[in-house]
C-alpha positions as CSV (number, residue, x, y, z in Angstrom):
1,X,-170.3,-61.2,50.4
2,X,-167.2,-59.6,49.2
3,X,-165.2,-62.5,50.6
4,X,-167.6,-65.4,49.3
5,X,-167.4,-63.5,45.7
6,X,-163.6,-63.4,45.8
7,X,-163.3,-66.9,46.9
8,X,-165.8,-68.2,44.4
9,X,-164.0,-66.1,41.4
10,X,-160.6,-67.6,42.8
11,X,-161.7,-71.3,43.0
12,X,-163.4,-70.7,39.5
13,X,-160.9,-69.2,37.6
14,X,-158.0,-71.4,38.8
15,X,-160.0,-74.7,38.0
16,X,-160.5,-73.4,34.7
17,X,-156.8,-72.6,34.1
18,X,-156.0,-75.9,35.5
19,X,-158.1,-77.6,33.0
20,X,-156.4,-75.3,30.4
21,X,-153.0,-76.4,31.3
22,X,-154.2,-80.3,31.4
23,X,-155.8,-80.1,27.9
24,X,-152.6,-77.9,26.6
25,X,-150.3,-80.8,27.8
26,X,-152.8,-83.5,26.0
27,X,-152.5,-81.4,23.0
28,X,-148.8,-81.5,22.8
29,X,-148.5,-85.1,23.7
30,X,-151.1,-86.0,21.0
31,X,-149.4,-84.0,18.5
32,X,-145.9,-84.7,19.1
33,X,-145.9,-88.1,20.8
34,X,-148.9,-89.9,19.1
35,X,-148.8,-87.9,15.9
36,X,-152.3,-87.8,16.2
37,X,-153.2,-84.0,17.0
38,X,-156.7,-83.5,19.1
39,X,-159.2,-81.7,17.1
40,X,-161.3,-80.3,20.2
41,X,-158.1,-79.0,22.4
42,X,-157.4,-75.9,20.4
43,X,-161.1,-74.9,20.5
44,X,-161.4,-75.5,24.3
45,X,-158.5,-73.7,25.0
46,X,-159.7,-70.5,23.1
47,X,-163.0,-70.5,24.9
48,X,-161.6,-71.3,28.2
49,X,-159.2,-68.4,27.7
50,X,-162.2,-66.1,27.2
51,X,-164.2,-67.3,30.2
52,X,-160.9,-67.0,32.3
53,X,-160.1,-63.4,31.3
54,X,-163.6,-62.4,31.7
55,X,-163.9,-63.7,35.4
56,X,-160.3,-62.6,36.0
57,X,-161.5,-59.0,34.7
58,X,-164.3,-58.9,37.2
59,X,-162.1,-60.2,39.9
60,X,-159.4,-57.6,39.3
61,X,-162.3,-54.9,39.5
62,X,-163.4,-56.4,42.6
63,X,-160.0,-56.0,44.1
64,X,-159.5,-52.7,42.8
65,X,-156.2,-54.0,40.7
66,X,-157.8,-52.6,37.5
67,X,-155.9,-49.8,35.5
68,X,-157.0,-46.6,36.7
69,X,-156.1,-43.0,36.1
70,X,-156.0,-41.6,39.5
71,X,-154.3,-38.2,39.3
72,X,-157.3,-36.1,39.8
73,X,-158.5,-38.2,42.9
74,X,-155.1,-38.3,44.4
75,X,-155.3,-34.1,44.7
76,X,-158.7,-34.4,46.6
77,X,-159.6,-34.8,50.2
78,X,-161.1,-38.1,51.4
79,X,-164.7,-36.9,51.1
80,X,-164.2,-35.5,47.6
81,X,-162.4,-38.6,46.5
82,X,-165.2,-40.9,47.8
83,X,-167.9,-39.0,46.0
84,X,-165.5,-39.4,42.8
85,X,-165.3,-43.1,43.8
86,X,-168.8,-43.7,44.0
87,X,-169.8,-41.6,40.7
88,X,-167.1,-43.7,39.1
89,X,-169.3,-46.9,40.2
90,X,-172.1,-45.6,39.2
91,X,-171.0,-45.0,35.8
92,X,-169.3,-48.6,35.7
93,X,-172.7,-50.0,36.8
94,X,-174.5,-48.3,33.9
95,X,-171.6,-49.5,31.4
96,X,-171.9,-53.0,32.8
97,X,-175.5,-53.0,32.8
98,X,-176.0,-52.1,29.2
99,X,-173.0,-53.6,27.3
100,X,-171.8,-56.4,29.3
101,X,-175.2,-57.6,30.7
102,X,-177.7,-56.7,27.8
103,X,-175.1,-56.6,25.1
104,X,-174.1,-60.0,26.2
105,X,-177.4,-61.4,26.5
106,X,-178.1,-60.4,22.9
107,X,-174.9,-62.0,21.8
108,X,-175.9,-65.2,23.5
109,X,-179.3,-65.0,22.0
110,X,-177.9,-64.7,18.7
111,X,-175.3,-67.4,19.2
112,X,-177.3,-70.1,21.1
113,X,-178.1,-72.0,17.9
114,X,-174.4,-71.8,16.5
115,X,-172.8,-74.9,17.5
116,X,-169.0,-75.0,17.6
117,X,-167.1,-77.2,15.1
118,X,-165.1,-79.4,17.6
119,X,-166.8,-79.3,20.9
120,X,-170.2,-79.4,19.6
121,X,-171.7,-77.0,21.9
122,X,-173.7,-73.5,21.5
123,X,-171.5,-70.7,21.1
124,X,-174.0,-69.2,23.3
125,X,-172.2,-70.5,26.2
126,X,-168.9,-69.2,25.4
127,X,-170.8,-65.5,25.0
128,X,-172.2,-66.0,28.5
129,X,-168.8,-65.1,30.0
130,X,-170.0,-61.5,28.9
131,X,-173.2,-61.1,31.2
132,X,-172.0,-63.6,33.9
133,X,-168.7,-61.1,34.5
134,X,-171.2,-58.0,33.9
135,X,-173.2,-59.0,37.0
136,X,-170.0,-59.8,39.1
137,X,-168.9,-56.5,38.2
138,X,-171.8,-54.9,39.3
139,X,-172.0,-56.4,42.5
140,X,-168.5,-55.6,43.2
141,X,-169.6,-51.8,42.4
142,X,-172.2,-51.9,45.0
143,X,-170.1,-53.1,47.6
144,X,-167.6,-50.4,46.6
145,X,-170.2,-48.0,46.9
146,X,-171.3,-49.0,50.1
147,X,-167.5,-49.0,51.2
148,X,-166.9,-45.7,49.9
149,X,-170.0,-44.4,51.7
150,X,-169.0,-45.7,54.8
151,X,-165.5,-44.4,54.5
152,X,-167.3,-41.0,53.9
153,X,-169.6,-41.1,56.8
154,X,-166.7,-42.4,59.0
155,X,-167.9,-45.7,59.5
156,X,-165.6,-48.8,59.4
157,X,-165.2,-51.0,56.3
158,X,-165.5,-54.6,56.5
C-alpha cells in the first residue's frame, strides 16, 4: 500500500511540476517575445503551487522527512520510542481529520461557487488540495502506526 501511495504521489507531483515549468516557459515567451502576456498562466501557476505543495507535504510526511524534534524520543528505548511514535501519529490523525479534512471540506463548500477570474474554474478545486492531502496523511499515519506496532512486537516491517 505504501509503495503504491508513494508512487502515485511522486507521479502526480512530478506531472504538476512539469506542467508548471511548461506554463512558466509559455508565460516568459508570451511576455517577452510575443509582447502579449498570457492572462491565465499566473493564476494557473499559483493554483498549481498550492497543489504541489500540499501533495509534497503529504509525501514528506509519509517518508518521514518532515520537520521533527526528536531529542526526547532519541533518549528512549525502542519500546518507549515506538509508543511515542504511535501517540504522535494518533494526534496527527486527529489534526488531519479535523483541520485538513473537515476544515478543508468546509472551505471547498464555501468556495465552490466562486469562480477564478482568469481560468474560470470553481475556487473549490483549489481548496480541494487540503482534504486530499489530509486523507493521504491519515493513510500514511495508519501505515506508520502499523509499522511501529510491528517494530514494538518484534515483527518485520515491510
